[in-house]
C-alpha positions in Angstrom: 0.0 0.0 0.0 2.8 2.4 0.9 4.6 1.7 -2.4 1.3 2.4 -4.3 0.9 5.8 -2.5 4.6 6.6 -3.2 4.2 5.7 -6.9 1.2 7.9 -7.2 3.0 10.8 -5.4 5.9 10.5 -7.8 3.5 10.5 -10.8 1.7 13.6 -9.5 4.9 15.5 -8.8 6.2 14.6 -12.2 3.1 15.8 -14.0 3.3 19.1 -12.1 6.9 19.6 -13.2 5.7 19.1 -16.8 3.4 22.2 -16.8 5.6 24.1 -19.2 5.9 21.1 -21.5 2.3 19.9 -21.6 1.3 20.5 -25.2 1.6 17.6 -27.7 4.5 19.2 -29.6 6.2 19.8 -26.3 6.0 16.2 -25.5 7.8 15.4 -28.7 10.8 17.3 -27.4 11.4 14.7 -24.8 14.3 12.4 -25.7 17.8 12.4 -27.0 18.8 14.2 -30.2 21.9 14.1 -32.5 23.0 17.2 -34.4 22.5 16.9 -38.2 23.5 20.5 -39.2 24.2 23.9 -37.8 24.1 27.0 -40.1 24.4 30.7 -39.7 22.7 33.0 -42.2 22.7 36.8 -42.6 19.4 38.7 -43.2 20.0 38.5 -47.0 20.2 34.7 -46.8 24.0 34.4 -47.1 25.5 31.4 -45.3 28.5 32.6 -43.2 31.1 30.5 -41.4 31.0 30.1 -37.7 34.5 29.8 -36.3 34.2 28.4 -32.8 32.5 25.1 -33.6 33.0 25.0 -37.4 30.4 24.3 -40.1 29.9 20.6 -39.3 30.0 20.1 -35.5 29.0 17.1 -33.5 26.2 17.6 -31.0 24.0 15.9 -28.5 20.9 17.4 -26.9 18.6 15.8 -24.2 15.2 16.9 -22.9 13.7 14.8 -20.1 10.1 14.6 -18.9 10.9 16.5 -15.7 11.9 19.7 -17.5 15.7 19.2 -17.6 17.9 19.9 -20.6 21.6 19.1 -21.4 23.4 20.2 -24.6 26.9 19.5 -25.9 28.4 20.6 -29.1 31.9 20.0 -30.4 34.0 21.0 -33.4 34.3 17.8 -35.4 38.1 18.1 -35.6 39.3 19.7 -32.3 42.6 21.4 -33.0 43.6 24.6 -31.3 45.0 25.9 -34.6 42.8 28.8 -35.9 40.1 28.3 -33.2 39.4 31.0 -30.7 40.8 29.5 -27.4 38.2 30.6 -24.9 35.2 32.9 -25.2 34.6 34.6 -21.8 30.9 34.5 -22.5 28.9 35.6 -25.5 28.1 39.3 -25.8 24.7 38.1 -27.0 22.6 37.2 -23.9 20.7 34.6 -26.0 23.8 32.5 -26.8 26.4 30.4 -25.0 30.1 30.4 -25.5 32.6 27.8 -26.5 36.1 26.9 -25.4 38.6 25.2 -27.7 35.9 24.1 -30.0 33.5 22.8 -27.3 30.3 24.2 -25.9 28.2 22.5 -23.1 25.5 23.4 -20.6 22.7 21.9 -18.6 19.7 23.3 -16.8 15.9 23.3 -17.1 13.6 24.2 -20.0 10.2 25.6 -20.6 8.2 25.1 -23.8 5.8 27.8 -25.0 3.3 26.2 -27.5 1.7 29.5 -28.5 5.0 31.2 -29.3 6.6 27.9 -30.7 9.7 28.4 -28.5 11.7 26.5 -26.0 13.8 28.3 -23.5 16.9 26.7 -21.9 17.6 28.1 -18.4 21.3 27.4 -17.7 22.3 26.1 -14.3 25.8 24.9 -15.3 27.9 25.9 -18.3 31.3 25.5 -19.7 31.9 29.2 -19.8 31.3 30.8 -16.3 29.7 34.0 -17.7 26.9 31.9 -19.3 25.6 30.5 -15.9 22.0 31.8 -15.4 21.3 32.7 -19.0 17.9 31.9 -20.5 18.5 30.9 -24.1 15.3 31.1 -26.2 15.0 29.1 -29.5 12.1 28.9 -32.0 11.1 25.3 -32.3 9.6 23.0 -34.9 9.5 19.3 -33.9 8.2 16.0 -35.2 8.7 12.5 -34.2 12.0 12.2 -35.9 13.3 15.8 -36.4 13.9 18.8 -34.2 14.7 22.2 -35.7 15.8 25.1 -33.4 16.6 28.6 -34.7 17.4 31.9 -33.1 18.9 35.3 -33.8 22.5 35.9 -32.5 25.8 37.5 -33.3 28.0 35.5 -35.6 31.7 35.1 -35.6 32.0 38.2 -37.7 30.2 40.2 -35.1 27.3 40.7 -37.4 23.7 39.5 -36.8 22.8 36.0 -38.0 20.0 33.5 -37.7 21.5 30.2 -36.4 19.6 27.1 -37.3 20.3 23.7 -35.8 18.7 20.6 -37.1 18.6 17.5 -34.9 17.4 13.9 -35.5 16.1 11.7 -32.8 18.8 9.4 -31.4 18.3 5.7 -32.0 18.5 3.1 -29.3 21.9 1.6 -28.7 20.4 -1.6 -27.3 
């Protein structure tokens, strides 16, 4: 009987934590995602290079049912030659910084189904100046694909729209 009450309490607490993720498309966020592409475009549509992680980085993104998120992105070939060593934090409050071709953070997330956005609230980050940031991304999600995009400042210092396309990770079992 006690185990039944405990199981019910855990389910209720879990559903309350999901308040920001309750919409059907928000539920589709839950899971593990592998980066397919990452691209920066200027307002006129020109694709511009991004120096810290390169044009073809590796990435892994996880959303869980309790509202937690973890993101890791890495330059495919990590060499310190020609790569900015450490960014002390992005001047753009809606972006995170990288060190030696690597960017990582974890925290919580909220999903806004009306605005079609997901916001990552950072608790821990690779770059100390990024702790506590709220990183808002536009979102389009299906069973197999997740597309996130947001306006930021590119490597050139000019405004760009960064688009990340993810595919749902397959089971390793």
